mmCIF file of the N, C-alpha and C atoms, coordinates in Angstrom:
data_MODEL
# 
_entry.id   MODEL 
# 
loop_
_atom_site.group_PDB 
_atom_site.id 
_atom_site.type_symbol 
_atom_site.label_atom_id 
_atom_site.label_alt_id 
_atom_site.label_comp_id 
_atom_site.label_asym_id 
_atom_site.label_entity_id 
_atom_site.label_seq_id 
_atom_site.pdbx_PDB_ins_code 
_atom_site.Cartn_x 
_atom_site.Cartn_y 
_atom_site.Cartn_z 
_atom_site.occupancy 
_atom_site.B_iso_or_equiv 
_atom_site.pdbx_formal_charge 
_atom_site.auth_seq_id 
_atom_site.auth_comp_id 
_atom_site.auth_asym_id 
_atom_site.auth_atom_id 
_atom_site.pdbx_PDB_model_num 
ATOM 1   N N  . UNK A 1 1  ? 4.745   -11.920 -6.046  1.00 0.00 ? 1  UNK A N  1 
ATOM 2   C CA . UNK A 1 1  ? 5.561   -10.685 -5.805  1.00 0.00 ? 1  UNK A CA 1 
ATOM 3   C C  . UNK A 1 1  ? 6.020   -10.457 -4.579  1.00 0.00 ? 1  UNK A C  1 
ATOM 4   N N  . UNK A 1 2  ? 5.175   -10.787 -3.381  1.00 0.00 ? 2  UNK A N  1 
ATOM 5   C CA . UNK A 1 2  ? 5.596   -10.565 -2.163  1.00 0.00 ? 2  UNK A CA 1 
ATOM 6   C C  . UNK A 1 2  ? 6.946   -11.206 -1.799  1.00 0.00 ? 2  UNK A C  1 
ATOM 7   N N  . UNK A 1 3  ? 7.150   -12.516 -2.121  1.00 0.00 ? 3  UNK A N  1 
ATOM 8   C CA . UNK A 1 3  ? 8.397   -13.199 -1.864  1.00 0.00 ? 3  UNK A CA 1 
ATOM 9   C C  . UNK A 1 3  ? 9.562   -12.444 -2.540  1.00 0.00 ? 3  UNK A C  1 
ATOM 10  N N  . UNK A 1 4  ? 9.399   -12.193 -3.771  1.00 0.00 ? 4  UNK A N  1 
ATOM 11  C CA . UNK A 1 4  ? 10.267  -11.343 -4.488  1.00 0.00 ? 4  UNK A CA 1 
ATOM 12  C C  . UNK A 1 4  ? 10.897  -10.064 -3.650  1.00 0.00 ? 4  UNK A C  1 
ATOM 13  N N  . UNK A 1 5  ? 9.778   -9.210  -3.213  1.00 0.00 ? 5  UNK A N  1 
ATOM 14  C CA . UNK A 1 5  ? 10.106  -8.016  -2.581  1.00 0.00 ? 5  UNK A CA 1 
ATOM 15  C C  . UNK A 1 5  ? 10.469  -8.304  -1.254  1.00 0.00 ? 5  UNK A C  1 
ATOM 16  N N  . UNK A 1 6  ? 10.308  -9.355  -0.555  1.00 0.00 ? 6  UNK A N  1 
ATOM 17  C CA . UNK A 1 6  ? 10.727  -9.559  0.853   1.00 0.00 ? 6  UNK A CA 1 
ATOM 18  C C  . UNK A 1 6  ? 12.185  -10.243 0.921   1.00 0.00 ? 6  UNK A C  1 
ATOM 19  N N  . UNK A 1 7  ? 12.450  -11.176 -0.021  1.00 0.00 ? 7  UNK A N  1 
ATOM 20  C CA . UNK A 1 7  ? 13.833  -11.826 -0.276  1.00 0.00 ? 7  UNK A CA 1 
ATOM 21  C C  . UNK A 1 7  ? 14.685  -11.202 -1.169  1.00 0.00 ? 7  UNK A C  1 
ATOM 22  N N  . UNK A 1 8  ? 14.226  -10.325 -2.128  1.00 0.00 ? 8  UNK A N  1 
ATOM 23  C CA . UNK A 1 8  ? 15.191  -9.752  -2.884  1.00 0.00 ? 8  UNK A CA 1 
ATOM 24  C C  . UNK A 1 8  ? 14.857  -8.231  -3.128  1.00 0.00 ? 8  UNK A C  1 
ATOM 25  N N  . UNK A 1 9  ? 14.735  -7.584  -2.158  1.00 0.00 ? 9  UNK A N  1 
ATOM 26  C CA . UNK A 1 9  ? 14.531  -6.197  -2.276  1.00 0.00 ? 9  UNK A CA 1 
ATOM 27  C C  . UNK A 1 9  ? 15.423  -5.362  -2.859  1.00 0.00 ? 9  UNK A C  1 
ATOM 28  N N  . UNK A 1 10 ? 16.732  -5.884  -2.768  1.00 0.00 ? 10 UNK A N  1 
ATOM 29  C CA . UNK A 1 10 ? 17.846  -4.899  -3.504  1.00 0.00 ? 10 UNK A CA 1 
ATOM 30  C C  . UNK A 1 10 ? 17.538  -4.960  -4.908  1.00 0.00 ? 10 UNK A C  1 
ATOM 31  N N  . UNK A 1 11 ? 17.222  -6.283  -5.397  1.00 0.00 ? 11 UNK A N  1 
ATOM 32  C CA . UNK A 1 11 ? 17.067  -6.385  -6.917  1.00 0.00 ? 11 UNK A CA 1 
ATOM 33  C C  . UNK A 1 11 ? 15.686  -6.117  -7.485  1.00 0.00 ? 11 UNK A C  1 
ATOM 34  N N  . UNK A 1 12 ? 14.702  -5.525  -6.649  1.00 0.00 ? 12 UNK A N  1 
ATOM 35  C CA . UNK A 1 12 ? 13.511  -5.158  -7.033  1.00 0.00 ? 12 UNK A CA 1 
ATOM 36  C C  . UNK A 1 12 ? 13.518  -3.995  -8.041  1.00 0.00 ? 12 UNK A C  1 
ATOM 37  N N  . UNK A 1 13 ? 12.715  -4.175  -9.011  1.00 0.00 ? 13 UNK A N  1 
ATOM 38  C CA . UNK A 1 13 ? 12.722  -3.025  -9.967  1.00 0.00 ? 13 UNK A CA 1 
ATOM 39  C C  . UNK A 1 13 ? 11.531  -2.172  -9.723  1.00 0.00 ? 13 UNK A C  1 
ATOM 40  N N  . UNK A 1 14 ? 11.676  -0.854  -9.556  1.00 0.00 ? 14 UNK A N  1 
ATOM 41  C CA . UNK A 1 14 ? 10.499  0.138   -9.187  1.00 0.00 ? 14 UNK A CA 1 
ATOM 42  C C  . UNK A 1 14 ? 9.506   -0.068  -10.373 1.00 0.00 ? 14 UNK A C  1 
ATOM 43  N N  . UNK A 1 15 ? 9.950   -0.060  -11.449 1.00 0.00 ? 15 UNK A N  1 
ATOM 44  C CA . UNK A 1 15 ? 8.940   -0.225  -12.496 1.00 0.00 ? 15 UNK A CA 1 
ATOM 45  C C  . UNK A 1 15 ? 8.111   -1.358  -12.405 1.00 0.00 ? 15 UNK A C  1 
ATOM 46  N N  . UNK A 1 16 ? 8.573   -2.481  -12.049 1.00 0.00 ? 16 UNK A N  1 
ATOM 47  C CA . UNK A 1 16 ? 7.684   -3.763  -11.726 1.00 0.00 ? 16 UNK A CA 1 
ATOM 48  C C  . UNK A 1 16 ? 6.698   -3.384  -10.419 1.00 0.00 ? 16 UNK A C  1 
ATOM 49  N N  . UNK A 1 17 ? 7.207   -2.706  -9.471  1.00 0.00 ? 17 UNK A N  1 
ATOM 50  C CA . UNK A 1 17 ? 6.324   -2.354  -8.242  1.00 0.00 ? 17 UNK A CA 1 
ATOM 51  C C  . UNK A 1 17 ? 5.400   -1.558  -8.773  1.00 0.00 ? 17 UNK A C  1 
ATOM 52  N N  . UNK A 1 18 ? 5.573   -0.528  -9.461  1.00 0.00 ? 18 UNK A N  1 
ATOM 53  C CA . UNK A 1 18 ? 4.627   0.512   -9.972  1.00 0.00 ? 18 UNK A CA 1 
ATOM 54  C C  . UNK A 1 18 ? 3.661   -0.222  -10.907 1.00 0.00 ? 18 UNK A C  1 
ATOM 55  N N  . UNK A 1 19 ? 3.971   -1.109  -11.710 1.00 0.00 ? 19 UNK A N  1 
ATOM 56  C CA . UNK A 1 19 ? 3.129   -1.851  -12.518 1.00 0.00 ? 19 UNK A CA 1 
ATOM 57  C C  . UNK A 1 19 ? 2.198   -2.628  -11.870 1.00 0.00 ? 19 UNK A C  1 
ATOM 58  N N  . UNK A 1 20 ? 2.562   -3.405  -10.728 1.00 0.00 ? 20 UNK A N  1 
ATOM 59  C CA . UNK A 1 20 ? 1.716   -3.997  -9.939  1.00 0.00 ? 20 UNK A CA 1 
ATOM 60  C C  . UNK A 1 20 ? 0.718   -3.005  -9.113  1.00 0.00 ? 20 UNK A C  1 
ATOM 61  N N  . UNK A 1 21 ? 1.131   -1.906  -8.636  1.00 0.00 ? 21 UNK A N  1 
ATOM 62  C CA . UNK A 1 21 ? 0.240   -1.117  -8.245  1.00 0.00 ? 21 UNK A CA 1 
ATOM 63  C C  . UNK A 1 21 ? -0.685  -0.641  -8.998  1.00 0.00 ? 21 UNK A C  1 
ATOM 64  N N  . UNK A 1 22 ? -0.410  -0.259  -10.263 1.00 0.00 ? 22 UNK A N  1 
ATOM 65  C CA . UNK A 1 22 ? -1.547  0.287   -11.178 1.00 0.00 ? 22 UNK A CA 1 
ATOM 66  C C  . UNK A 1 22 ? -2.459  -0.591  -11.660 1.00 0.00 ? 22 UNK A C  1 
ATOM 67  N N  . UNK A 1 23 ? -2.009  -2.032  -11.830 1.00 0.00 ? 23 UNK A N  1 
ATOM 68  C CA . UNK A 1 23 ? -2.688  -3.119  -12.423 1.00 0.00 ? 23 UNK A CA 1 
ATOM 69  C C  . UNK A 1 23 ? -3.439  -3.794  -11.426 1.00 0.00 ? 23 UNK A C  1 
ATOM 70  N N  . UNK A 1 24 ? -2.786  -4.020  -10.127 1.00 0.00 ? 24 UNK A N  1 
ATOM 71  C CA . UNK A 1 24 ? -3.637  -4.914  -9.320  1.00 0.00 ? 24 UNK A CA 1 
ATOM 72  C C  . UNK A 1 24 ? -4.172  -4.362  -8.098  1.00 0.00 ? 24 UNK A C  1 
ATOM 73  N N  . UNK A 1 25 ? -3.849  -2.985  -7.561  1.00 0.00 ? 25 UNK A N  1 
ATOM 74  C CA . UNK A 1 25 ? -4.476  -2.510  -6.357  1.00 0.00 ? 25 UNK A CA 1 
ATOM 75  C C  . UNK A 1 25 ? -6.004  -2.074  -6.774  1.00 0.00 ? 25 UNK A C  1 
ATOM 76  N N  . UNK A 1 26 ? -6.226  -1.662  -8.028  1.00 0.00 ? 26 UNK A N  1 
ATOM 77  C CA . UNK A 1 26 ? -7.749  -1.175  -8.173  1.00 0.00 ? 26 UNK A CA 1 
ATOM 78  C C  . UNK A 1 26 ? -8.684  -2.437  -7.979  1.00 0.00 ? 26 UNK A C  1 
ATOM 79  N N  . UNK A 1 27 ? -8.148  -3.488  -8.794  1.00 0.00 ? 27 UNK A N  1 
ATOM 80  C CA . UNK A 1 27 ? -9.087  -4.654  -8.557  1.00 0.00 ? 27 UNK A CA 1 
ATOM 81  C C  . UNK A 1 27 ? -9.291  -5.180  -7.142  1.00 0.00 ? 27 UNK A C  1 
ATOM 82  N N  . UNK A 1 28 ? -8.110  -5.233  -6.247  1.00 0.00 ? 28 UNK A N  1 
ATOM 83  C CA . UNK A 1 28 ? -8.011  -5.674  -5.029  1.00 0.00 ? 28 UNK A CA 1 
ATOM 84  C C  . UNK A 1 28 ? -9.155  -4.742  -4.207  1.00 0.00 ? 28 UNK A C  1 
ATOM 85  N N  . UNK A 1 29 ? -8.944  -3.227  -4.603  1.00 0.00 ? 29 UNK A N  1 
ATOM 86  C CA . UNK A 1 29 ? -10.006 -2.412  -3.984  1.00 0.00 ? 29 UNK A CA 1 
ATOM 87  C C  . UNK A 1 29 ? -11.264 -2.709  -4.044  1.00 0.00 ? 29 UNK A C  1 
ATOM 88  N N  . UNK A 1 30 ? -11.689 -3.075  -5.424  1.00 0.00 ? 30 UNK A N  1 
ATOM 89  C CA . UNK A 1 30 ? -13.038 -3.353  -5.838  1.00 0.00 ? 30 UNK A CA 1 
ATOM 90  C C  . UNK A 1 30 ? -13.478 -4.713  -5.054  1.00 0.00 ? 30 UNK A C  1 
ATOM 91  N N  . UNK A 1 31 ? -12.706 -5.616  -5.032  1.00 0.00 ? 31 UNK A N  1 
ATOM 92  C CA . UNK A 1 31 ? -13.010 -6.751  -4.335  1.00 0.00 ? 31 UNK A CA 1 
ATOM 93  C C  . UNK A 1 31 ? -13.166 -6.653  -2.763  1.00 0.00 ? 31 UNK A C  1 
ATOM 94  N N  . UNK A 1 32 ? -12.453 -5.748  -2.376  1.00 0.00 ? 32 UNK A N  1 
ATOM 95  C CA . UNK A 1 32 ? -12.600 -5.711  -0.813  1.00 0.00 ? 32 UNK A CA 1 
ATOM 96  C C  . UNK A 1 32 ? -13.894 -4.728  -0.596  1.00 0.00 ? 32 UNK A C  1 
ATOM 97  N N  . UNK A 1 33 ? -14.088 -3.872  -1.378  1.00 0.00 ? 33 UNK A N  1 
ATOM 98  C CA . UNK A 1 33 ? -15.427 -3.068  -1.174  1.00 0.00 ? 33 UNK A CA 1 
ATOM 99  C C  . UNK A 1 33 ? -16.588 -4.122  -1.429  1.00 0.00 ? 33 UNK A C  1 
ATOM 100 N N  . UNK A 1 34 ? -16.528 -4.892  -2.330  1.00 0.00 ? 34 UNK A N  1 
ATOM 101 C CA . UNK A 1 34 ? -17.739 -6.025  -2.401  1.00 0.00 ? 34 UNK A CA 1 
ATOM 102 C C  . UNK A 1 34 ? -17.885 -6.715  -0.959  1.00 0.00 ? 34 UNK A C  1 
ATOM 103 N N  . UNK A 1 35 ? -16.716 -7.358  -0.635  1.00 0.00 ? 35 UNK A N  1 
ATOM 104 C CA . UNK A 1 35 ? -16.638 -8.241  0.580   1.00 0.00 ? 35 UNK A CA 1 
ATOM 105 C C  . UNK A 1 35 ? -17.353 -7.138  1.786   1.00 0.00 ? 35 UNK A C  1 
ATOM 106 N N  . UNK A 1 36 ? -16.904 -6.036  1.926   1.00 0.00 ? 36 UNK A N  1 
ATOM 107 C CA . UNK A 1 36 ? -17.465 -5.096  2.864   1.00 0.00 ? 36 UNK A CA 1 
ATOM 108 C C  . UNK A 1 36 ? -18.979 -5.054  2.841   1.00 0.00 ? 36 UNK A C  1 
ATOM 109 N N  . UNK A 1 37 ? -19.357 -4.644  1.555   1.00 0.00 ? 37 UNK A N  1 
ATOM 110 C CA . UNK A 1 37 ? -20.716 -4.506  1.237   1.00 0.00 ? 37 UNK A CA 1 
ATOM 111 C C  . UNK A 1 37 ? -21.566 -5.610  1.717   1.00 0.00 ? 37 UNK A C  1 
ATOM 112 N N  . UNK A 1 38 ? -21.048 -6.858  1.231   1.00 0.00 ? 38 UNK A N  1 
ATOM 113 C CA . UNK A 1 38 ? -21.751 -8.067  1.580   1.00 0.00 ? 38 UNK A CA 1 
ATOM 114 C C  . UNK A 1 38 ? -21.854 -8.403  3.188   1.00 0.00 ? 38 UNK A C  1 
ATOM 115 N N  . UNK A 1 39 ? -20.748 -7.946  3.774   1.00 0.00 ? 39 UNK A N  1 
ATOM 116 C CA . UNK A 1 39 ? -20.695 -8.072  5.209   1.00 0.00 ? 39 UNK A CA 1 
ATOM 117 C C  . UNK A 1 39 ? -21.586 -7.145  5.954   1.00 0.00 ? 39 UNK A C  1 
ATOM 118 N N  . UNK A 1 40 ? -21.845 -5.886  5.533   1.00 0.00 ? 40 UNK A N  1 
ATOM 119 C CA . UNK A 1 40 ? -22.833 -4.979  6.013   1.00 0.00 ? 40 UNK A CA 1 
ATOM 120 C C  . UNK A 1 40 ? -24.299 -5.126  5.693   1.00 0.00 ? 40 UNK A C  1 
ATOM 121 N N  . UNK A 1 41 ? -24.489 -5.992  4.642   1.00 0.00 ? 41 UNK A N  1 
ATOM 122 C CA . UNK A 1 41 ? -25.945 -6.392  4.255   1.00 0.00 ? 41 UNK A CA 1 
ATOM 123 C C  . UNK A 1 41 ? -26.380 -7.723  4.874   1.00 0.00 ? 41 UNK A C  1 
ATOM 124 N N  . UNK A 1 42 ? -25.492 -8.411  5.757   1.00 0.00 ? 42 UNK A N  1 
ATOM 125 C CA . UNK A 1 42 ? -25.955 -9.490  6.322   1.00 0.00 ? 42 UNK A CA 1 
ATOM 126 C C  . UNK A 1 42 ? -26.639 -9.277  7.724   1.00 0.00 ? 42 UNK A C  1 
# 
């Protein structure tokens, strides 16, 4: 998705970006929280 956004931003569909935000950001947030928790417990 990054390359598409960076190199073809004029052709980027807001619907595709929003779908990615809704579908991918929550799992990324969970993964990052787990990483931080592991770092804090070490």
